[in-house]
C-alpha positions in Angstrom: -33.3 -3.1 18.5 -33.7 -0.8 21.5 -31.6 2.3 21.3 -29.2 3.2 24.0 -30.3 6.1 26.2 -29.0 9.4 24.8 -28.9 8.2 21.2 -31.2 8.4 18.2 -31.7 6.7 14.9 -31.0 8.8 11.8 -30.9 8.1 8.0 -27.2 7.6 8.3 -27.2 5.5 11.5 -27.4 5.8 15.3 -25.8 9.0 16.7 -26.0 10.9 20.0 -29.3 12.8 20.6 -27.5 16.1 20.7 -25.7 15.6 17.4 -27.2 16.7 14.0 -27.1 15.2 10.6 -26.1 17.9 8.1 -25.2 18.1 4.5 -21.7 19.0 3.4 -23.2 22.2 1.9 -24.3 23.3 5.4 -20.9 23.0 6.9 -18.5 24.0 4.1 -18.2 26.2 1.1 -17.7 24.0 -2.0 -15.3 25.3 -4.6 -15.2 28.9 -3.2 -12.4 30.2 -5.3 -12.9 29.2 -8.9 -10.7 30.9 -11.5 -11.6 31.8 -15.0 -10.3 29.6 -17.8 -8.0 32.4 -19.0 -6.4 33.1 -15.6 -3.7 30.4 -15.9 -2.3 31.9 -19.0 -1.5 35.1 -17.1 0.0 33.7 -13.9 2.1 30.8 -12.8 0.6 28.6 -10.1 1.8 25.5 -8.2 -0.4 22.7 -9.2 -1.9 19.8 -7.3 -2.8 16.9 -9.5 -4.8 13.7 -8.9 -1.4 11.8 -8.9 -0.3 13.8 -5.9 -3.1 12.5 -3.7 -3.3 9.1 -2.0 -6.4 7.7 -0.4 -7.0 9.4 3.0 -3.8 11.4 2.9 -3.0 14.1 5.5 0.0 15.9 4.1 2.1 19.0 4.2 1.8 20.8 0.8 5.6 21.1 0.6 5.8 17.4 0.0 4.0 17.8 -3.4 6.1 18.4 -6.4 6.0 22.0 -7.8 4.7 22.3 -11.3 3.1 24.8 -13.5 -0.7 24.6 -13.7 -2.4 23.4 -16.9 -5.5 25.2 -18.2 -7.9 22.9 -16.4 -6.6 24.0 -13.0 -9.1 26.5 -11.9 -9.6 26.1 -8.2 -7.5 28.0 -5.7 -6.4 26.2 -2.5 -5.8 27.6 1.0 -4.6 26.2 4.3 -7.2 23.9 5.9 -8.9 23.2 2.7 -10.0 19.6 2.0 -9.6 18.3 -1.5 -11.9 15.5 -2.6 -11.3 13.8 -5.9 -14.5 13.6 -8.0 -13.1 11.6 -10.9 -12.7 7.8 -11.2 -10.6 5.9 -10.4 -9.6 8.2 -7.6 -13.0 8.9 -6.1 -11.8 8.1 -2.6 -8.7 10.2 -2.7 -8.6 13.1 -0.2 -6.1 15.7 0.9 -6.1 18.1 3.9 -3.9 21.1 3.4 -1.9 21.5 6.6 0.2 24.6 6.1 0.1 28.0 4.5 0.0 28.0 0.8 0.1 30.8 -1.8 -0.7 30.6 -5.5 -1.7 26.9 -5.3 -4.4 25.5 -7.5 -6.0 22.2 -8.2 -7.8 20.8 -11.2 -11.5 20.5 -11.8 -11.1 16.8 -10.9 -11.3 17.9 -7.3 -14.0 19.6 -5.2 -12.4 22.1 -2.7 -14.2 22.1 0.7 -13.5 25.1 2.9 -15.0 24.7 6.3 -17.3 27.4 7.8 -16.3 28.8 11.2 -18.4 26.3 13.2 -16.7 23.2 11.6 -13.3 21.8 12.3 -11.6 20.9 9.0 -9.6 17.9 10.5 -12.8 16.5 11.9 -14.5 16.7 8.5 -11.5 15.3 6.7 -11.5 12.2 8.9 -15.1 11.6 7.9 -13.9 11.0 4.4 -12.0 8.1 5.8 -15.0 6.8 7.7 -17.6 4.4 6.3 -20.5 7.0 6.5 -19.2 9.2 3.7 -17.4 6.5 1.7 -20.5 4.4 1.7 -22.5 7.4 0.4 -20.0 7.9 -2.5 -20.1 4.2 -3.3 -23.9 4.4 -3.5 -23.6 7.3 -5.9 -21.4 5.4 -8.4 -22.9 1.9 -8.1 -24.3 0.8 -11.4 -23.2 4.1 -13.1 -21.0 4.4 -16.1 -20.4 8.0 -15.5 -16.7 8.5 -14.5 -17.3 11.3 -11.9 -19.5 12.8 -9.3 -20.5 16.4 -9.5 -20.4 19.3 -7.0 -24.2 19.0 -6.4 -23.7 15.4 -5.3 -20.8 16.4 -3.1 -22.9 19.1 -1.4 -25.6 16.5 -0.7 -23.3 14.1 1.2 -24.5 13.8 4.8 -22.4 13.9 8.0 -23.1 13.6 11.7 -22.0 16.7 13.5 -21.3 17.2 17.3 -23.1 20.3 18.7 -19.9 22.2 19.5 -16.7 23.1 17.8 -14.9 22.0 21.0 -16.1 18.4 20.7 -15.2 18.3 17.0 -11.7 19.6 17.8 -11.2 17.0 20.6 -12.1 14.2 18.1 -9.8 15.6 15.4 -6.9 16.0 17.9 -7.3 12.4 19.1 -7.2 11.1 15.6 -4.4 13.4 14.7 -2.3 12.0 17.6 -3.0 8.5 16.2 -1.9 9.7 12.7 1.3 11.1 14.2 2.1 7.8 15.9 1.5 5.9 12.6 3.6 8.4 10.6 6.5 8.2 13.0 6.4 4.4 12.8 6.3 4.5 9.0 9.4 6.8 9.0 11.2 4.5 11.4 10.5 1.4 9.2 11.7 3.3 6.1 14.9 4.2 8.1 15.4 0.6 9.2 15.0 -0.6 5.6 17.6 1.9 4.4 20.0 0.7 7.1 19.4 -2.9 6.1 20.1 -2.1 2.4 23.4 -0.4 3.4 24.3 -3.4 5.5 23.6 -5.8 2.7 25.8 -3.8 0.3 28.6 -3.9 2.8 28.2 -7.5 4.0 27.8 -9.0 0.5 30.7 -7.1 -1.0 33.6 -9.5 -2.0 36.4 -9.6 0.5 39.9 -11.1 0.7 39.7 -14.9 0.7 36.3 -14.9 -0.9 35.5 -16.6 -4.3 33.4 -15.2 -7.0 31.3 -18.0 -8.6 28.4 -18.2 -11.0 25.0 -19.1 -9.6 24.9 -22.2 -11.9 28.1 -23.4 -10.1 26.7 -23.3 -6.6 23.2 -24.6 -7.3 21.2 -26.4 -10.0 18.7 -23.9 -11.3 15.5 -25.6 -12.4 12.5 -23.9 -14.0 8.9 -24.6 -12.9 6.2 -26.2 -15.1 2.6 -25.3 -15.6 -0.5 -27.5 -16.3 -2.3 -26.5 -19.4 -4.8 -25.0 -19.8 -4.4 -23.5 -16.4 -8.1 -22.6 -16.1 -9.1 -26.2 -16.0 -10.4 -27.0 -12.5 -9.1 -30.6 -12.7 -5.6 -29.3 -11.7 -6.8 -27.9 -8.4 -8.0 -29.4 -5.1 -8.6 -27.2 -2.0 -8.2 -30.2 0.3 -4.7 -30.9 -1.1 -1.6 -30.4 1.1 0.5 -29.2 -1.9 0.4 -25.5 -2.5 0.3 -23.9 -6.0 2.6 -20.8 -5.9 1.3 -17.7 -7.6 3.3 -14.5 -7.7 0.7 -12.9 -5.4 1.5 -15.5 -2.8 5.2 -14.4 -2.9 4.7 -10.7 -3.0 2.5 -10.7 0.1 5.0 -12.9 2.0 8.3 -11.9 3.7 11.2 -14.2 3.2 9.3 -17.4 4.1 6.3 -18.8 2.2 3.9 -20.5 4.7 0.7 -20.7 2.6 -0.7 -20.4 -0.9 -4.1 -19.3 -2.1 -4.6 -22.4 -4.3 -3.6 -26.1 -4.0 -3.0 -28.6 -6.7 -4.7 -31.9 -7.2 -2.7 -35.1 -7.8 -3.1 -34.6 -11.5 -1.9 -31.0 -11.2 1.1 -32.0 -9.2 2.1 -34.5 -11.9 2.0 -31.7 -14.5 3.9 -29.1 -12.5 7.3 -28.8 -10.7 7.2 -30.2 -7.2 9.3 -28.4 -4.5 9.7 -29.8 -1.0 9.7 -27.5 2.0 13.1 -25.9 2.9 13.9 -24.9 -0.7 14.6 -21.5 -2.2 12.5 -20.4 -5.2 12.5 -17.1 -7.2 10.1 -15.5 -9.5 11.3 -14.9 -13.1 8.2 -13.4 -14.7 6.4 -10.1 -14.2 7.7 -9.4 -10.7 11.2 -10.7 -11.5 13.8 -11.7 -9.0 11.7 -12.0 -5.9 13.2 -14.9 -3.8 11.4 -16.8 -1.0 12.1 -19.8 1.2 9.4 -22.5 1.2 8.2 -23.7 4.5 5.5 -25.9 2.9 5.5 -28.4 0.1 4.5 -26.6 -3.1 4.5 -26.8 -6.9 5.9 -23.9 -9.0 4.9 -22.9 -12.5 7.2 -21.7 -15.3 7.2 -18.2 -13.8 9.6 -19.5 -11.1 12.8 -21.3 -10.7 14.1 -23.4 -7.8 17.7 -23.5 -6.6 18.4 -27.2 -6.0 21.2 -28.5 -3.8 22.9 -25.1 -3.1 26.5 -25.4 -2.1 26.3 -22.3 0.0 24.2 -21.6 3.2 20.6 -21.2 1.9 19.9 -18.1 3.9 23.0 -16.5 2.5 21.9 -17.3 -1.0 18.4 -15.8 -0.2 19.9 -12.5 0.9 22.2 -12.3 -2.1 19.2 -12.9 -4.4 17.2 -10.4 -2.4 20.0 -7.8 -2.8 20.0 -8.5 -6.6 16.3 -8.1 -7.1 16.3 -4.6 -8.5 19.2 -5.4 -10.8 17.4 -8.4 -12.5 14.9 -6.1 -14.2 17.7 -4.2 -15.9 18.9 -7.4 -17.6 15.6 -9.3 -18.1 13.9 -9.9 -21.4 11.0 -7.6 -22.2 7.9 -8.6 -24.1 4.3 -8.4 -22.9 5.9 -8.6 -19.4 9.4 -8.7 -18.0 11.0 -12.2 -17.6 14.4 -13.8 -16.8 15.8 -16.9 -18.5 17.8 -19.6 -16.8 20.9 -18.8 -18.8 21.1 -15.3 -17.3 20.5 -16.7 -13.8 23.1 -19.4 -14.2 25.8 -17.0 -15.4 25.1 -14.3 -12.7 28.1 -14.0 -10.4 27.8 -14.4 -6.6 30.6 -13.6 -4.0 31.0 -16.6 -1.8 32.7 -16.5 1.7 35.2 -19.4 2.2 33.2 -21.2 4.8 29.5 -21.7 5.8 30.1 -20.3 9.3 30.8 -16.9 7.8 27.9 -17.2 5.4 25.7 -18.1 8.3 27.0 -15.1 10.3 26.1 -12.7 7.5 22.7 -14.2 7.0 22.0 -14.0 10.7 22.8 -10.3 10.9 20.4 -9.6 8.0 17.8 -12.0 9.4 17.9 -10.1 12.8 17.3 -6.9 10.9 14.4 -8.5 9.1 12.9 -9.6 12.4 13.1 -6.1 13.7 11.5 -4.6 10.6 8.8 -7.3 10.7 8.0 -6.5 14.4 7.7 -2.8 13.6 5.4 -3.6 10.6 3.2 -5.8 12.9 3.0 -2.9 15.3 2.1 -0.5 12.5 -0.8 -2.7 11.4 -2.0 -2.8 15.0 -1.9 1.0 15.3 -3.8 1.3 12.0 -6.5 -1.0 13.3 -6.6 0.9 16.6 -7.1 4.2 14.7 -9.8 2.6 12.5 -11.6 1.6 15.7 -11.2 5.1 17.1 -12.7 6.6 13.9 -15.7 4.2 14.0 -16.4 5.1 17.6 -15.5 8.8 17.8 -16.9 9.9 14.4 -20.3 8.4 15.2 -20.5 9.4 18.8 -20.3 5.9 20.2 -17.5 7.2 22.5 -17.7 10.8 23.6 -14.8 13.0 24.6 -16.8 15.6 26.5 
């Protein structure tokens, strides 16, 4: 394929003609402040562990829990340092230190990268999100049983570098602005979720004129059934219109189930529990107490129950069960995994407003809150995709800011 004017082919892809491919060792110092193994017995340090670092995290160090450093913590950390996990299963965990830190150390499970004067640390950090460096790390560990990469391998990672610090900074600033927008939206979603939780607590609290009934009095609770052995392909048919509900289908859905990964054959349907669309089901095994409304015809296995013929408005019942979700795990039976039994569900009390109009009003208020949160989460996913596109274009020079 003919190259666009002003670009060149390199071992890591097409980049602008005036960019260079350099190794990490050429643009940073790797593990510049290693401490002796006896140092930690003499001083107290604040310790960053692998558990503190999420994939692609840009964080203020004050968000990390303070703790004394164990003996394996031998690498001092400064502002603008980049921490790269070198140990499985965290090999893609990165952290950029964004404020002044004193007496902070990390374990030897990280490589500490300290940028030289001609390299912008935020620019370099963003490259550890991007496919170029991630792909190189994946190539290092493919087919290997060794649970880590070493500093020599980190130093050999390659990166495309713009010719000036100014261009690096412009790229980093653009991506930082996108990060700030994403972060503010995540905080807003968290705030809206807390507001909804408070509203649920207030709206579902029993009031004068309400009755308190047992779930078994206001609906028939029926447990699902499973074909056995479940691995047998005769139970499934991808062309069927009847979904087979797995817990993963429920956890990735919000309030309403519109699709399932698998579908059952006629034989599978006969051996399971059929649930028509418009019903309310709830998980009772592993992830317990997760309710969802079915918008499609499905079958449920014995890790679910269905609430047949509810005598209350079905959306009101959904929100009550949703509010109860965290409490179920306190009362469930433990074994190899948490589960609920139908006796416990049937005897659980539910406050019931005297008429369906009030039940509907409560459900509508909460549903409107859900719709607002859902719209914000859709926007968040859009922003994340936009930032990913920015990274793919800016970090490879497909789009220039100078």
